[in-house]
N, C-alpha and C positions, 0 to 999 in steps of 0.2 A: 242416582241421588237426585233429589228435587232441585238442588243448587250445586254449583261447583265453585271452588276457590280459584283465584288467579295467582299463579306463581308457586314456588316452593322455597322454603327457607326465609325468603324476604317477600312480602306481599304488598301490593298497593293498598291504600287506606279503604278503597271501595270493596276489597275482598272480604268475604265473611270470616270473622275472627276464629270462631270455634271450629268451623270446617277446615280452615287453613291449618290450625293447630293439629287437627286429626290427620290431615294429609302429611304434615311434617312429623307425625308420630310423637309429638310433644304431649298430646292428650289422648287417652283412650276414648272410645265412643260414648262412655257414660260420663264424660266430663271431668272437671277438676279445677284447680287454681293454677294460674300462671302469671308471669310478669311480662308485660308487653313493653318493647322499646320502640319509640316512634322516631323515625329518621326524617330529617329535613330533605328537601330536594337537593340532588347532587349536581353540581356544575362540572361534569367530568369531560375530559378530552381524551379520546383514544389516541393511539400512537400515530395514526394518520391524520390527526387533527380534527376528527369529526366528533360532535357531541355524543356521549354514550350514557354513562351513569346507570340509572335504573330504567332505561327505556326498554329493556328486554327482561322478561320473566320466564324462567323455565318451568314447565309443568312437572307434576309428580303424582304419585298415588300411594295410598295405603291399602289394606285389605277391604276397606269399606268406604273410602272417600277418594275423590280425585280432584286435581287442579289442572287448569289449562295454561298453556304458555301464551304469552302475549307480547307484542312489541309496540313501541310508540307511546307507552303509558308514562307520563311524567308526573312529578309531584311527590308528596310525602308517602312514606312506606312504613311497615312495621315488621318486627319479628318477635318471637316469644320463647320463653323457656318455662318448664313446669316447676311449681313449688309444692304442689300437693295433689295427689290423685289416689285412687284405690290401688293403682299399680306401683306407686312410689313407695319406697321403703323409708322407714322412720329415720334411720341414720344415714348421713351423707359421708362419703369418703373424705379422708384428709385432703387438704389442698395439695395440688401438685406444684412444687416450687421449681421454677425454671432457673437453671444454673447458667445457661448459655442463651443470650438473646437471639441467637440464630435457630433455636429449637422450633421445629415446624409443627403444624397441626397434625400431620399424619403420624408423628411420633407419640402423640398423646394416647393414653389407654381408653379411647372411645371407640367402641366396636359397632354400635348400632345407631341408626338414624334416630334423632330425638334425644339421645343421651347427652348429659351435661356434666361438666367438671369445673370446679373452682381452680383457677390458676393464679399463682403469685409471681408476677413479673418483676425482675430487677430494673434498675435504671437503664437507660438506653446506651447503645454503642453507636459509633459514628459510621457514616458512609454505607448505609444499607438500604438505599432507595429501591434496589431491585429485589429486596427480600420479601416482598408482598405483592400479591396479584388479586385484584378485585376491589369492590366498593361495598361496604356493609356486609357482604358475604364473600368469603375469601377461599382461595384454592388450597388444596391439601399441603402443597409445598411452600406455603407462605409462613413467614416467621410469626409465631403466636403474638408476641409482645409488640412487634412493630405493627401488626394488623390492628391490635387493640388501641395503639396510639393513633393510628390513621383514622380509626372509627371514633376517636375522641372519648373513649371509655377510660383511658388512663393518660397521664402526662409523661414527660420525659423522666421523671423519677420513679416510674413504675407503679405497681399497685395490684389489687386483686380484680380478676375478671371471671365471668362465667362463659365458658366456651361450650357451644352446642354443635353437635355433628348434624349435618343436613343431607338431604338428597343431592344428587349430582346436578351440575349446571351445564347448560349448553356452551356457555362462554363466560369468562370473567372480565369485567370492565374496570380499567384503572381510572384513577382520578387524583386530583391534587387537593388536599385538605390542609390548609395552613401551610406549614413547611414540609408536610409529609406527602410523598407521591407514591402511588401504587401503579402497578403495570397491568396491561391487558394479558390475558392468557387463554389458551384453548380450554374446552370443557373438561370435566373430570367426573368420576363416579361418586364423589363425595364433596361436600363443601362445608364451611364453618362460619358461624356468627359469634360475635363477642358482645357481652352486655355487663352492666353493673350487677354485682350480687346484692341482695337485700340483707338487712341485719338479721332477719330470721334464718336465711340460708347460712350465713356465717356462724350464727349461734348453734344451729343444729350440727354443723360440721365440727365445730370446736368442742362441743360438749359430748356429743355422741360418737364421734370419730372413728369407729371401726370401718374396715374397708368393705363397704357395701355399695352397690350400684346406686348412683344418683340418676334416676330415670327422668 
């Protein structure tokens, strides 16, 4: 390719947007529409007390695009999920209602990278600081709803979030966001981001509702 993206799943602001989305398998090569979430710099502390946050980005690839890994890149970042493309189906699946706030990302019916699902989280439970690992991009065994609260997508009373499955990461970095603390964790073959659903996404889900893939 003439250019490469930086990172996978979560990218620094200087990384090409469309190429990054193709690497993440959010968009096909012929493009489409997506929602970007911009993340402020993270003041994270690793378990050993060293600054971490988004200083490290893992690389990834699709069939036609590639991203490189990078370290020492600080500042704002972005991630995205698709709202419309030629590969996306018209109907979105019904929301997945979480019954247990300990339900993890790996239990969700998301099988491919770039696939998304609307999740409805209940209010919080107490004493679960070790239930999430990562910052903005989270490990498969992290609690979905606690990760969403750590990422400031929902509050303690719960709400709806869009979860997107991503490529694997070399490592997950913990951080403290307000009263919410996440942990460091070793790398995994998959990772997950959370974002706010748009009114259009919610309308398509509620009106058209049959169980079809949300790509």
